[in-house]
LUMPASE-5094 format. One record per atom (N, C-alpha, C): atom name; x, y, z. Coordinates in pm, whole numbers. Layout:
BEGIN
<vomar atom="CA" px="X" py="Y" pz="Z"/>
...
END
This chain:
BEGIN
<vomar atom="N" px="-10420" py="2891" pz="10266"/>
<vomar atom="CA" px="-10318" py="2959" pz="10339"/>
<vomar atom="C" px="-10184" py="2895" pz="10297"/>
<vomar atom="N" px="-10180" py="2767" pz="10285"/>
<vomar atom="CA" px="-10052" py="2705" pz="10251"/>
<vomar atom="C" px="-10008" py="2744" pz="10106"/>
<vomar atom="N" px="-10102" py="2766" pz="10017"/>
<vomar atom="CA" px="-10068" py="2805" pz="9880"/>
<vomar atom="C" px="-10009" py="2942" pz="9883"/>
<vomar atom="N" px="-10066" py="3034" pz="9961"/>
<vomar atom="CA" px="-10015" py="3166" pz="9968"/>
<vomar atom="C" px="-9873" py="3171" pz="10034"/>
<vomar atom="N" px="-9860" py="3085" pz="10136"/>
<vomar atom="CA" px="-9730" py="3073" pz="10201"/>
<vomar atom="C" px="-9630" py="3017" pz="10104"/>
<vomar atom="N" px="-9660" py="2922" pz="10025"/>
<vomar atom="CA" px="-9570" py="2859" pz="9924"/>
<vomar atom="C" px="-9532" py="2960" pz="9816"/>
<vomar atom="N" px="-9642" py="3038" pz="9770"/>
<vomar atom="CA" px="-9618" py="3138" pz="9667"/>
<vomar atom="C" px="-9527" py="3248" pz="9719"/>
<vomar atom="N" px="-9541" py="3289" pz="9849"/>
<vomar atom="CA" px="-9457" py="3392" pz="9904"/>
<vomar atom="C" px="-9308" py="3345" pz="9914"/>
<vomar atom="N" px="-9290" py="3217" pz="9948"/>
<vomar atom="CA" px="-9155" py="3162" pz="9962"/>
<vomar atom="C" px="-9093" py="3160" pz="9818"/>
<vomar atom="N" px="-9167" py="3114" pz="9715"/>
<vomar atom="CA" px="-9113" py="3103" pz="9579"/>
<vomar atom="C" px="-9081" py="3244" pz="9527"/>
<vomar atom="N" px="-9169" py="3343" pz="9562"/>
<vomar atom="CA" px="-9147" py="3482" pz="9518"/>
<vomar atom="C" px="-9025" py="3540" pz="9583"/>
<vomar atom="N" px="-9004" py="3524" pz="9702"/>
<vomar atom="CA" px="-8891" py="3571" pz="9781"/>
<vomar atom="C" px="-8765" py="3506" pz="9728"/>
<vomar atom="N" px="-8770" py="3380" pz="9709"/>
<vomar atom="CA" px="-8657" py="3306" pz="9661"/>
<vomar atom="C" px="-8614" py="3358" pz="9522"/>
<vomar atom="N" px="-8712" py="3387" pz="9439"/>
<vomar atom="CA" px="-8676" py="3440" pz="9299"/>
<vomar atom="C" px="-8612" py="3584" pz="9312"/>
<vomar atom="N" px="-8664" py="3664" pz="9406"/>
<vomar atom="CA" px="-8605" py="3795" pz="9417"/>
<vomar atom="C" px="-8462" py="3785" pz="9471"/>
<vomar atom="N" px="-8438" py="3703" pz="9563"/>
<vomar atom="CA" px="-8307" py="3686" pz="9617"/>
<vomar atom="C" px="-8213" py="3614" pz="9523"/>
<vomar atom="N" px="-8259" py="3537" pz="9435"/>
<vomar atom="CA" px="-8174" py="3460" pz="9341"/>
<vomar atom="C" px="-8139" py="3550" pz="9219"/>
<vomar atom="N" px="-8222" py="3651" pz="9186"/>
<vomar atom="CA" px="-8197" py="3734" pz="9068"/>
<vomar atom="C" px="-8061" py="3814" pz="9080"/>
<vomar atom="N" px="-8030" py="3874" pz="9190"/>
<vomar atom="CA" px="-7898" py="3950" pz="9192"/>
<vomar atom="C" px="-7785" py="3854" pz="9174"/>
<vomar atom="N" px="-7789" py="3739" pz="9229"/>
<vomar atom="CA" px="-7675" py="3644" pz="9223"/>
<vomar atom="C" px="-7664" py="3599" pz="9077"/>
<vomar atom="N" px="-7773" py="3580" pz="9014"/>
<vomar atom="CA" px="-7768" py="3540" pz="8870"/>
<vomar atom="C" px="-7714" py="3656" pz="8781"/>
<vomar atom="N" px="-7755" py="3772" pz="8814"/>
<vomar atom="CA" px="-7708" py="3889" pz="8739"/>
<vomar atom="C" px="-7558" py="3910" pz="8752"/>
<vomar atom="N" px="-7509" py="3884" pz="8878"/>
<vomar atom="CA" px="-7368" py="3903" pz="8904"/>
<vomar atom="C" px="-7286" py="3797" pz="8829"/>
<vomar atom="N" px="-7337" py="3678" pz="8823"/>
<vomar atom="CA" px="-7265" py="3572" pz="8753"/>
<vomar atom="C" px="-7260" py="3597" pz="8601"/>
<vomar atom="N" px="-7364" py="3659" pz="8550"/>
<vomar atom="CA" px="-7363" py="3699" pz="8405"/>
<vomar atom="C" px="-7264" py="3801" pz="8378"/>
<vomar atom="N" px="-7261" py="3905" pz="8469"/>
<vomar atom="CA" px="-7163" py="4015" pz="8452"/>
<vomar atom="C" px="-7024" py="3957" pz="8465"/>
<vomar atom="N" px="-6999" py="3862" pz="8553"/>
<vomar atom="CA" px="-6867" py="3809" pz="8572"/>
<vomar atom="C" px="-6822" py="3733" pz="8444"/>
<vomar atom="N" px="-6918" py="3663" pz="8386"/>
<vomar atom="CA" px="-6884" py="3584" pz="8261"/>
<vomar atom="C" px="-6852" py="3683" pz="8146"/>
<vomar atom="N" px="-6936" py="3792" pz="8140"/>
<vomar atom="CA" px="-6913" py="3890" pz="8039"/>
<vomar atom="C" px="-6782" py="3958" pz="8054"/>
<vomar atom="N" px="-6737" py="3992" pz="8181"/>
<vomar atom="CA" px="-6608" py="4060" pz="8202"/>
<vomar atom="C" px="-6490" py="3958" pz="8159"/>
<vomar atom="N" px="-6507" py="3834" pz="8198"/>
<vomar atom="CA" px="-6402" py="3738" pz="8159"/>
<vomar atom="C" px="-6390" py="3723" pz="8011"/>
<vomar atom="N" px="-6505" py="3723" pz="7947"/>
<vomar atom="CA" px="-6500" py="3708" pz="7798"/>
<vomar atom="C" px="-6437" py="3833" pz="7734"/>
<vomar atom="N" px="-6468" py="3953" pz="7789"/>
<vomar atom="CA" px="-6415" py="4075" pz="7735"/>
<vomar atom="C" px="-6261" py="4071" pz="7752"/>
<vomar atom="N" px="-6209" py="4032" pz="7866"/>
<vomar atom="CA" px="-6067" py="4032" pz="7887"/>
<vomar atom="C" px="-5996" py="3927" pz="7798"/>
<vomar atom="N" px="-6054" py="3818" pz="7778"/>
<vomar atom="CA" px="-5999" py="3719" pz="7687"/>
<vomar atom="C" px="-5986" py="3772" pz="7548"/>
<vomar atom="N" px="-6106" py="3834" pz="7501"/>
<vomar atom="CA" px="-6104" py="3890" pz="7367"/>
<vomar atom="C" px="-5999" py="4007" pz="7352"/>
<vomar atom="N" px="-5986" py="4085" pz="7460"/>
<vomar atom="CA" px="-5890" py="4197" pz="7455"/>
<vomar atom="C" px="-5749" py="4148" pz="7445"/>
<vomar atom="N" px="-5715" py="4042" pz="7525"/>
<vomar atom="CA" px="-5580" py="3990" pz="7519"/>
<vomar atom="C" px="-5550" py="3925" pz="7384"/>
<vomar atom="N" px="-5652" py="3860" pz="7329"/>
<vomar atom="CA" px="-5637" py="3796" pz="7192"/>
<vomar atom="C" px="-5610" py="3901" pz="7088"/>
<vomar atom="N" px="-5686" py="4009" pz="7095"/>
<vomar atom="CA" px="-5674" py="4121" pz="7004"/>
<vomar atom="C" px="-5536" py="4180" pz="7007"/>
<vomar atom="N" px="-5489" py="4206" pz="7130"/>
<vomar atom="CA" px="-5354" py="4263" pz="7150"/>
<vomar atom="C" px="-5244" py="4174" pz="7096"/>
<vomar atom="N" px="-5264" py="4036" pz="7119"/>
<vomar atom="CA" px="-5162" py="3944" pz="7063"/>
<vomar atom="C" px="-5163" py="3947" pz="6913"/>
<vomar atom="N" px="-5281" py="3954" pz="6853"/>
<vomar atom="CA" px="-5289" py="3957" pz="6707"/>
<vomar atom="C" px="-5223" py="4082" pz="6653"/>
<vomar atom="N" px="-5250" py="4194" pz="6714"/>
<vomar atom="CA" px="-5183" py="4321" pz="6669"/>
<vomar atom="C" px="-5036" py="4311" pz="6682"/>
<vomar atom="N" px="-4984" py="4260" pz="6794"/>
<vomar atom="CA" px="-4841" py="4252" pz="6818"/>
<vomar atom="C" px="-4774" py="4164" pz="6714"/>
<vomar atom="N" px="-4837" py="4047" pz="6684"/>
<vomar atom="CA" px="-4781" py="3958" pz="6582"/>
<vomar atom="C" px="-4780" py="4018" pz="6444"/>
<vomar atom="N" px="-4880" py="4103" pz="6411"/>
<vomar atom="CA" px="-4877" py="4185" pz="6286"/>
<vomar atom="C" px="-4772" py="4284" pz="6289"/>
<vomar atom="N" px="-4747" py="4352" pz="6397"/>
<vomar atom="CA" px="-4638" py="4447" pz="6406"/>
<vomar atom="C" px="-4503" py="4384" pz="6389"/>
<vomar atom="N" px="-4490" py="4271" pz="6449"/>
<vomar atom="CA" px="-4364" py="4199" pz="6440"/>
<vomar atom="C" px="-4330" py="4156" pz="6297"/>
<vomar atom="N" px="-4437" py="4106" pz="6229"/>
<vomar atom="CA" px="-4420" py="4066" pz="6094"/>
<vomar atom="C" px="-4390" py="4180" pz="5996"/>
<vomar atom="N" px="-4458" py="4296" pz="6025"/>
<vomar atom="CA" px="-4426" py="4418" pz="5946"/>
<vomar atom="C" px="-4289" py="4468" pz="5962"/>
<vomar atom="N" px="-4242" py="4461" pz="6093"/>
<vomar atom="CA" px="-4108" py="4506" pz="6123"/>
<vomar atom="C" px="-4002" py="4414" pz="6058"/>
<vomar atom="N" px="-4026" py="4287" pz="6062"/>
<vomar atom="CA" px="-3929" py="4191" pz="6001"/>
<vomar atom="C" px="-3927" py="4222" pz="5845"/>
<vomar atom="N" px="-4038" py="4240" pz="5785"/>
<vomar atom="CA" px="-4044" py="4269" pz="5641"/>
<vomar atom="C" px="-3972" py="4400" pz="5611"/>
<vomar atom="N" px="-3996" py="4500" pz="5690"/>
<vomar atom="CA" px="-3928" py="4627" pz="5669"/>
<vomar atom="C" px="-3779" py="4610" pz="5679"/>
<vomar atom="N" px="-3732" py="4541" pz="5778"/>
<vomar atom="CA" px="-3591" py="4527" pz="5798"/>
<vomar atom="C" px="-3530" py="4443" pz="5681"/>
<vomar atom="N" px="-3598" py="4336" pz="5638"/>
<vomar atom="CA" px="-3548" py="4262" pz="5516"/>
<vomar atom="C" px="-3538" py="4346" pz="5391"/>
<vomar atom="N" px="-3637" py="4431" pz="5365"/>
<vomar atom="CA" px="-3642" py="4512" pz="5251"/>
<vomar atom="C" px="-3527" py="4622" pz="5254"/>
<vomar atom="N" px="-3509" py="4678" pz="5378"/>
<vomar atom="CA" px="-3408" py="4774" pz="5395"/>
<vomar atom="C" px="-3265" py="4720" pz="5372"/>
<vomar atom="N" px="-3243" py="4598" pz="5419"/>
<vomar atom="CA" px="-3118" py="4531" pz="5401"/>
<vomar atom="C" px="-3091" py="4503" pz="5251"/>
<vomar atom="N" px="-3199" py="4462" pz="5179"/>
<vomar atom="CA" px="-3190" py="4424" pz="5039"/>
<vomar atom="C" px="-3159" py="4551" pz="4962"/>
<vomar atom="N" px="-3232" py="4667" pz="4997"/>
<vomar atom="CA" px="-3208" py="4786" pz="4927"/>
<vomar atom="C" px="-3071" py="4842" pz="4946"/>
<vomar atom="N" px="-3019" py="4837" pz="5069"/>
<vomar atom="CA" px="-2883" py="4884" pz="5091"/>
<vomar atom="C" px="-2777" py="4798" pz="5020"/>
<vomar atom="N" px="-2807" py="4663" pz="5021"/>
<vomar atom="CA" px="-2706" py="4576" pz="4948"/>
<vomar atom="C" px="-2710" py="4604" pz="4798"/>
<vomar atom="N" px="-2829" py="4634" pz="4737"/>
<vomar atom="CA" px="-2837" py="4672" pz="4596"/>
<vomar atom="C" px="-2760" py="4799" pz="4568"/>
<vomar atom="N" px="-2775" py="4898" pz="4653"/>
<vomar atom="CA" px="-2707" py="5025" pz="4636"/>
<vomar atom="C" px="-2556" py="5007" pz="4644"/>
<vomar atom="N" px="-2514" py="4929" pz="4742"/>
<vomar atom="CA" px="-2377" py="4902" pz="4759"/>
<vomar atom="C" px="-2315" py="4829" pz="4634"/>
<vomar atom="N" px="-2386" py="4730" pz="4583"/>
<vomar atom="CA" px="-2342" py="4662" pz="4465"/>
<vomar atom="C" px="-2332" py="4748" pz="4344"/>
<vomar atom="N" px="-2431" py="4834" pz="4321"/>
<vomar atom="CA" px="-2422" py="4929" pz="4210"/>
<vomar atom="C" px="-2316" py="5028" pz="4230"/>
<vomar atom="N" px="-2295" py="5073" pz="4352"/>
<vomar atom="CA" px="-2181" py="5161" pz="4379"/>
<vomar atom="C" px="-2047" py="5104" pz="4350"/>
<vomar atom="N" px="-2033" py="4979" pz="4387"/>
<vomar atom="CA" px="-1909" py="4907" pz="4357"/>
<vomar atom="C" px="-1892" py="4891" pz="4208"/>
<vomar atom="N" px="-2001" py="4866" pz="4135"/>
<vomar atom="CA" px="-1989" py="4847" pz="3991"/>
<vomar atom="C" px="-1948" py="4974" pz="3916"/>
<vomar atom="N" px="-2019" py="5084" pz="3963"/>
<vomar atom="CA" px="-1993" py="5212" pz="3886"/>
<vomar atom="C" px="-1883" py="5293" pz="3948"/>
<vomar atom="N" px="-1851" py="5266" pz="4071"/>
<vomar atom="CA" px="-1744" py="5339" pz="4142"/>
<vomar atom="C" px="-1798" py="5469" pz="4206"/>
<vomar atom="N" px="-1928" py="5497" pz="4196"/>
<vomar atom="CA" px="-1987" py="5611" pz="4250"/>
<vomar atom="C" px="-2075" py="5574" pz="4366"/>
<vomar atom="N" px="-2034" py="5619" pz="4485"/>
<vomar atom="CA" px="-2112" py="5578" pz="4609"/>
<vomar atom="C" px="-2191" py="5701" pz="4658"/>
<vomar atom="N" px="-2161" py="5818" pz="4619"/>
<vomar atom="CA" px="-2236" py="5941" pz="4667"/>
<vomar atom="C" px="-2242" py="6029" pz="4544"/>
<vomar atom="N" px="-2349" py="6111" pz="4538"/>
<vomar atom="CA" px="-2366" py="6214" pz="4436"/>
<vomar atom="C" px="-2270" py="6323" pz="4478"/>
<vomar atom="N" px="-2182" py="6361" pz="4391"/>
<vomar atom="CA" px="-2086" py="6472" pz="4419"/>
<vomar atom="C" px="-2038" py="6529" pz="4294"/>
<vomar atom="N" px="-1914" py="6586" pz="4300"/>
<vomar atom="CA" px="-1857" py="6644" pz="4182"/>
<vomar atom="C" px="-1931" py="6771" pz="4141"/>
<vomar atom="N" px="-1930" py="6788" pz="4007"/>
<vomar atom="CA" px="-1997" py="6917" pz="3952"/>
<vomar atom="C" px="-2148" py="6909" pz="3973"/>
<vomar atom="N" px="-2208" py="6794" pz="3958"/>
<vomar atom="CA" px="-2355" py="6786" pz="3972"/>
<vomar atom="C" px="-2392" py="6818" pz="4119"/>
<vomar atom="N" px="-2320" py="6760" pz="4213"/>
<vomar atom="CA" px="-2354" py="6790" pz="4353"/>
<vomar atom="C" px="-2328" py="6937" pz="4391"/>
<vomar atom="N" px="-2222" py="6994" pz="4335"/>
<vomar atom="CA" px="-2193" py="7137" pz="4360"/>
<vomar atom="C" px="-2302" py="7228" pz="4300"/>
<vomar atom="N" px="-2341" py="7198" pz="4182"/>
<vomar atom="CA" px="-2450" py="7278" pz="4120"/>
<vomar atom="C" px="-2578" py="7267" pz="4196"/>
<vomar atom="N" px="-2614" py="7150" pz="4240"/>
<vomar atom="CA" px="-2737" py="7129" pz="4310"/>
<vomar atom="C" px="-2734" py="7201" pz="4444"/>
<vomar atom="N" px="-2623" py="7202" pz="4512"/>
<vomar atom="CA" px="-2605" py="7270" pz="4638"/>
<vomar atom="C" px="-2616" py="7425" pz="4614"/>
<vomar atom="N" px="-2559" py="7474" pz="4508"/>
<vomar atom="CA" px="-2560" py="7618" pz="4477"/>
<vomar atom="C" px="-2702" py="7667" pz="4449"/>
<vomar atom="N" px="-2778" py="7589" pz="4366"/>
<vomar atom="CA" px="-2921" py="7624" pz="4336"/>
<vomar atom="C" px="-3001" py="7621" pz="4464"/>
<vomar atom="N" px="-2979" py="7521" pz="4547"/>
<vomar atom="CA" px="-3056" py="7507" pz="4665"/>
<vomar atom="C" px="-3026" py="7624" pz="4765"/>
<vomar atom="N" px="-2900" py="7658" pz="4775"/>
<vomar atom="CA" px="-2862" py="7762" pz="4870"/>
<vomar atom="C" px="-2921" py="7898" pz="4820"/>
<vomar atom="N" px="-2908" py="7921" pz="4690"/>
<vomar atom="CA" px="-2959" py="8049" pz="4636"/>
<vomar atom="C" px="-3112" py="8065" pz="4656"/>
<vomar atom="N" px="-3188" py="7957" pz="4633"/>
<vomar atom="CA" px="-3329" py="7969" pz="4650"/>
<vomar atom="C" px="-3371" py="7984" pz="4799"/>
<vomar atom="N" px="-3291" py="7925" pz="4887"/>
<vomar atom="CA" px="-3320" py="7941" pz="5026"/>
<vomar atom="C" px="-3289" py="8085" pz="5072"/>
<vomar atom="N" px="-3181" py="8144" pz="5026"/>
<vomar atom="CA" px="-3142" py="8276" pz="5064"/>
<vomar atom="C" px="-3251" py="8375" pz="5007"/>
<vomar atom="N" px="-3287" py="8358" pz="4888"/>
<vomar atom="CA" px="-3386" py="8447" pz="4830"/>
<vomar atom="C" px="-3517" py="8439" pz="4901"/>
<vomar atom="N" px="-3558" py="8324" pz="4936"/>
<vomar atom="CA" px="-3683" py="8306" pz="5015"/>
<vomar atom="C" px="-3672" py="8374" pz="5147"/>
<vomar atom="N" px="-3560" py="8355" pz="5215"/>
<vomar atom="CA" px="-3544" py="8411" pz="5349"/>
<vomar atom="C" px="-3543" py="8566" pz="5342"/>
<vomar atom="N" px="-3477" py="8622" pz="5238"/>
<vomar atom="CA" px="-3475" py="8772" pz="5223"/>
<vomar atom="C" px="-3615" py="8824" pz="5202"/>
<vomar atom="N" px="-3686" py="8756" pz="5117"/>
<vomar atom="CA" px="-3831" py="8798" pz="5089"/>
<vomar atom="C" px="-3914" py="8794" pz="5221"/>
<vomar atom="N" px="-3898" py="8686" pz="5289"/>
<vomar atom="CA" px="-3975" py="8668" pz="5420"/>
<vomar atom="C" px="-3943" py="8774" pz="5514"/>
<vomar atom="N" px="-3806" py="8800" pz="5535"/>
<vomar atom="CA" px="-3764" py="8906" pz="5626"/>
<vomar atom="C" px="-3818" py="9039" pz="5584"/>
<vomar atom="N" px="-3818" py="9070" pz="5451"/>
<vomar atom="CA" px="-3872" py="9203" pz="5409"/>
<vomar atom="C" px="-4016" py="9213" pz="5451"/>
<vomar atom="N" px="-4097" py="9115" pz="5429"/>
<vomar atom="CA" px="-4234" py="9117" pz="5470"/>
<vomar atom="C" px="-4253" py="9136" pz="5616"/>
<vomar atom="N" px="-4175" py="9058" pz="5694"/>
<vomar atom="CA" px="-4183" py="9064" pz="5838"/>
<vomar atom="C" px="-4145" py="9208" pz="5894"/>
<vomar atom="N" px="-4036" py="9262" pz="5833"/>
<vomar atom="CA" px="-3992" py="9393" pz="5883"/>
<vomar atom="C" px="-4100" py="9505" pz="5846"/>
<vomar atom="N" px="-4158" py="9492" pz="5728"/>
<vomar atom="CA" px="-4259" py="9592" pz="5691"/>
<vomar atom="C" px="-4376" py="9582" pz="5787"/>
<vomar atom="N" px="-4418" py="9457" pz="5815"/>
<vomar atom="CA" px="-4534" py="9440" pz="5903"/>
<vomar atom="C" px="-4495" py="9491" pz="6047"/>
<vomar atom="N" px="-4376" py="9465" pz="6084"/>
<vomar atom="CA" px="-4332" py="9516" pz="6220"/>
<vomar atom="C" px="-4333" py="9667" pz="6225"/>
<vomar atom="N" px="-4282" py="9729" pz="6122"/>
<vomar atom="CA" px="-4281" py="9878" pz="6113"/>
<vomar atom="C" px="-4422" py="9937" pz="6117"/>
<vomar atom="N" px="-4513" py="9876" pz="6041"/>
<vomar atom="CA" px="-4652" py="9923" pz="6043"/>
<vomar atom="C" px="-4719" py="9904" pz="6170"/>
<vomar atom="N" px="-4691" py="9793" pz="6234"/>
<vomar atom="CA" px="-4742" py="9773" pz="6370"/>
<vomar atom="C" px="-4695" py="9876" pz="6474"/>
<vomar atom="N" px="-4562" py="9903" pz="6466"/>
<vomar atom="CA" px="-4501" py="10003" pz="6551"/>
<vomar atom="C" px="-4568" py="10140" pz="6533"/>
<vomar atom="N" px="-4586" py="10185" pz="6408"/>
<vomar atom="CA" px="-4652" py="10310" pz="6378"/>
<vomar atom="C" px="-4795" py="10315" pz="6430"/>
<vomar atom="N" px="-4867" py="10209" pz="6409"/>
<vomar atom="CA" px="-5002" py="10206" pz="6450"/>
<vomar atom="C" px="-5018" py="10204" pz="6607"/>
<vomar atom="N" px="-4927" py="10137" pz="6669"/>
<vomar atom="CA" px="-4925" py="10134" pz="6818"/>
<vomar atom="C" px="-4894" py="10271" pz="6866"/>
<vomar atom="N" px="-4792" py="10342" pz="6812"/>
<vomar atom="CA" px="-4764" py="10480" pz="6854"/>
<vomar atom="C" px="-4880" py="10573" pz="6833"/>
<vomar atom="N" px="-4942" py="10568" pz="6719"/>
<vomar atom="CA" px="-5058" py="10650" pz="6688"/>
<vomar atom="C" px="-5171" py="10622" pz="6791"/>
<vomar atom="N" px="-5194" py="10494" pz="6816"/>
<vomar atom="CA" px="-5299" py="10464" pz="6913"/>
<vomar atom="C" px="-5273" py="10516" pz="7052"/>
<vomar atom="N" px="-5152" py="10504" pz="7099"/>
<vomar atom="CA" px="-5112" py="10550" pz="7228"/>
<vomar atom="C" px="-5125" py="10703" pz="7237"/>
<vomar atom="N" px="-5079" py="10773" pz="7130"/>
<vomar atom="CA" px="-5091" py="10920" pz="7126"/>
<vomar atom="C" px="-5234" py="10963" pz="7132"/>
<vomar atom="N" px="-5322" py="10891" pz="7052"/>
<vomar atom="CA" px="-5467" py="10932" pz="7057"/>
<vomar atom="C" px="-5521" py="10905" pz="7189"/>
<vomar atom="N" px="-5490" py="10794" pz="7251"/>
<vomar atom="CA" px="-5540" py="10766" pz="7389"/>
<vomar atom="C" px="-5489" py="10869" pz="7489"/>
<vomar atom="N" px="-5372" py="10916" pz="7475"/>
<vomar atom="CA" px="-5322" py="11015" pz="7572"/>
<vomar atom="C" px="-5391" py="11150" pz="7548"/>
<vomar atom="N" px="-5420" py="11183" pz="7416"/>
<vomar atom="CA" px="-5485" py="11306" pz="7391"/>
<vomar atom="C" px="-5630" py="11305" pz="7439"/>
<vomar atom="N" px="-5697" py="11197" pz="7432"/>
<vomar atom="CA" px="-5833" py="11186" pz="7479"/>
<vomar atom="C" px="-5838" py="11185" pz="7631"/>
<vomar atom="N" px="-5743" py="11120" pz="7694"/>
<vomar atom="CA" px="-5737" py="11111" pz="7836"/>
<vomar atom="C" px="-5702" py="11247" pz="7898"/>
<vomar atom="N" px="-5612" py="11325" pz="7839"/>
<vomar atom="CA" px="-5569" py="11453" pz="7898"/>
<vomar atom="C" px="-5590" py="11556" pz="7787"/>
<vomar atom="N" px="-5714" py="11620" pz="7788"/>
<vomar atom="CA" px="-5748" py="11721" pz="7689"/>
<vomar atom="C" px="-5669" py="11849" pz="7704"/>
END
C-alpha cells in the first residue's frame, strides 16, 4: 500500500510539474527570440547607415568632379546648338507619338459608339416588335 501511495504521489508531482517546466521553456524561447530579433535589427540598421554614408561620399565626390571639369572647360550645362537640336528631336518624337496614340484612341472610341448604338437599336427592336 505504501508503494502504491508513493507512486501516486510521484505521478501527481510529475503531472503538476510538467506545465511549469513547459512554461519556463517557452519563456526562455521567447526571450531568445526577442534578443535575436533586436540583434538582427541592429545589424540591418548599421548596414543601412554604412550604405548611406558611402552613397553620400560618392555623390559628393561625383559632384566635385563635375564641378572641377566644368570649371576647366567652361561648360557647366549642355546647351547651345547641341541642346537645342536635342530638344527639337525629343519634342518632335513626342508630338508624333501623341498624335498616333490619339488617332488610335479616337478610332476605337468611334467604333465603340457605333457598336453601342447598334446594340441599343437591336435591343429596342426585339423588345418592341
